[in-house]
N, C-alpha and C positions, 0 to 999 in steps of 0.2 A: 466614455462617461456621459455623453450627451443622450444616449439611449435610455438611461435610467430615469430621468424626469418624464420622458415620453411614455415609457412603460407604466410609470406610476399613474399618469393621467388616464391611460387606457384602462388600467385596473380599476381605478375609481369609477370611471364611466360604466364599466361592465358590472361592477357591484351595484351601482345605483340603478341601472336598468334591470338587473336581475331581481332586485327587491320589489320592483313594480310589476313584473310579469304576471303574477297571479291576479292583480287588479285589472290589467289589460285583457286577460283571457276570459273574464266574466262577461256575461251578456249585459248590454246597456240597461241601466236602471236597477240591476240586482246588486245589493250591497256586498262588498268583499269582506269576508271574515275568515280568519284562520281556522274556524271551527268546521267549515264545510269541506268534507272530504269523504268520498264514497268508500265504504268498507265492504260492500256486497252489491254486485251489479249483475242483473240478468239481461244481457244485451240481446239484440236481434229484434226483428219485427214479427209480431204474432200473425196468426191466420184469421183472427176474429176476436170475439169477446164472450164472456159469460156474465150473467146477471150478478151484479155486485152484492146484492142483499140476500142471495141464496147460496153463494159459494164463499170460500175463505182462502186466506193466504197464510202459509206456515213457512217460517224461515229460522235458520240457526246461525248465530253469530258468536264471536268470542271477543268482541270489542264494544265499548260504550257507543251509543248512538242517540240521536235526537229526533230524527224524522224518517218517514218512509215515503218514497215517491212511487206512485202507481199510475200507469197510463189508463185514462178513462174516456168514455164517450157515452152518448145516450141515443135512444131510438128517435128522439126529437131534439134538435138543437135548442137549448134554452139555458137559463140560469138554474143551478141546483145547489142545495145545501146538503152536503154529504158529511155524515159522522162516521168515524172509524174508531173501533175499540181495539186496544192492544192488550194482549194477555201474555204472561210469561208461563206458557203451557204448550202442550202438543195438541190441545183441543180447545173447545170454546165454552165449556160449562162453568169455569171459575170466574171470579170477580175480575173485572177489567183493571189492569195496572194503570192505564192512562187512556184518555179519550181526546180526540182531536176533531174539530169541525172546520170545514172550509165551504165557502160559497164560490162557485166557479161557473163560467159560461162554457158548457160542453158542446163539442161538435157532434154530428151524427156518427153512427157506427158504419157509415158507408165505406170507409177505407181505413187501413192501419198505416202507420202507427197512430194511436189515439193521443190525446192531449196529456202531457205529464201533470199530475196533481200531487202536491206535497202536503202530507199530514204531519204537523209538528207536535211531538209528544213531550217536549222538554228533555231534560237529561235522563236517559235510561242507562242505569249502571248494569254492566254485565260482568259476571265472575265466571271464568272458565268458558266453556262452550254451553250456550243456553238456547232453548227453542222458544219462539214467540209465535203467536197467531194474531192475525188481523181480520176483524169482522166489520163489515159495513152495515150500518143501520139503514132501513129503507129511506131513501133520500126524499127531501122536500122539493117539490117543483116538478113541472112537466111530466115526462114519461119515465120509462125504465132506464137505469144507469148500468153500464157494463165496465168491467176491467179487461184489458187486453190479455189474450192467452195464446199459447202456441198450439192449442188443440188437444183433445183427449189423447192421453198416452204419450204425448211428446214432452220429453223431459231433458232439454239441453242444459239446464242450469242446476248445478249442485247447490245444496243448502237452501233452496227456495222451491216451494211447490204450491199449486192450487189444490184445494180440498173440495171434495164432492159436497160435503155438508159444512155448515157453520154454526151448528147448535148442539153438537155432541162432544163427548169426552175424547173419542178416538175416531176422528174423521178419516175417510178414505181419500188417498191421493188420487187426483184426477189428471193432472198434467202440470205444466209450469206456466206461471203468469209471465208475460213478456214485459220488458221494460221496468221491472221493479228495481229500486235502488234504496240502499240504506245509507244514511249520512253519519259520519263519525264526528265526535267532539274533540278528538285529540289526534290530528293528522300527523304530528311529528313522531308519534309512536308507531304508525302503521303504514309507512310509505310503501306504495305498490301493492297493498292488500286488496285484491278483488277476487271474484269467483274463479 
């Protein structure tokens, strides 16, 4: 019977530690929230980048999300203000569903992986499987801005692709963007859901 109190203490400690693990796993300075959970991730390191304001990103998800992370760099290291338009569409001619703007110090395109940049769109509700597009407005500051890609014709990630155009209703697929991530609002419903 002496083992019973010891097991109880071990169980209490294990549960206490388990409830703090998500907080301990986050980078320093980043707030821990139960809302942050990737639902679609295109992992790997790209071979370079494409001009952010002339290409687009198209992706399909079946879960709510709030932000999109894209790895970016510039031809000249500097501070840039980048605006992204999100559309619930397979193309880029409709009205934007949401817009997000960030100001970030980007490194040069000298090497990959580029810097992860997160665009927060608020709560985006998804019913069934839906396709969205992401268009970048010409950035303010310095030189040209790029998002990381795997290269023309390289398509290792299902449900996410780079488009040749970002101003037409039916853009041509070019390849896959590297390092793209979608963040879910309801992690308890989608444990383990990735590409």
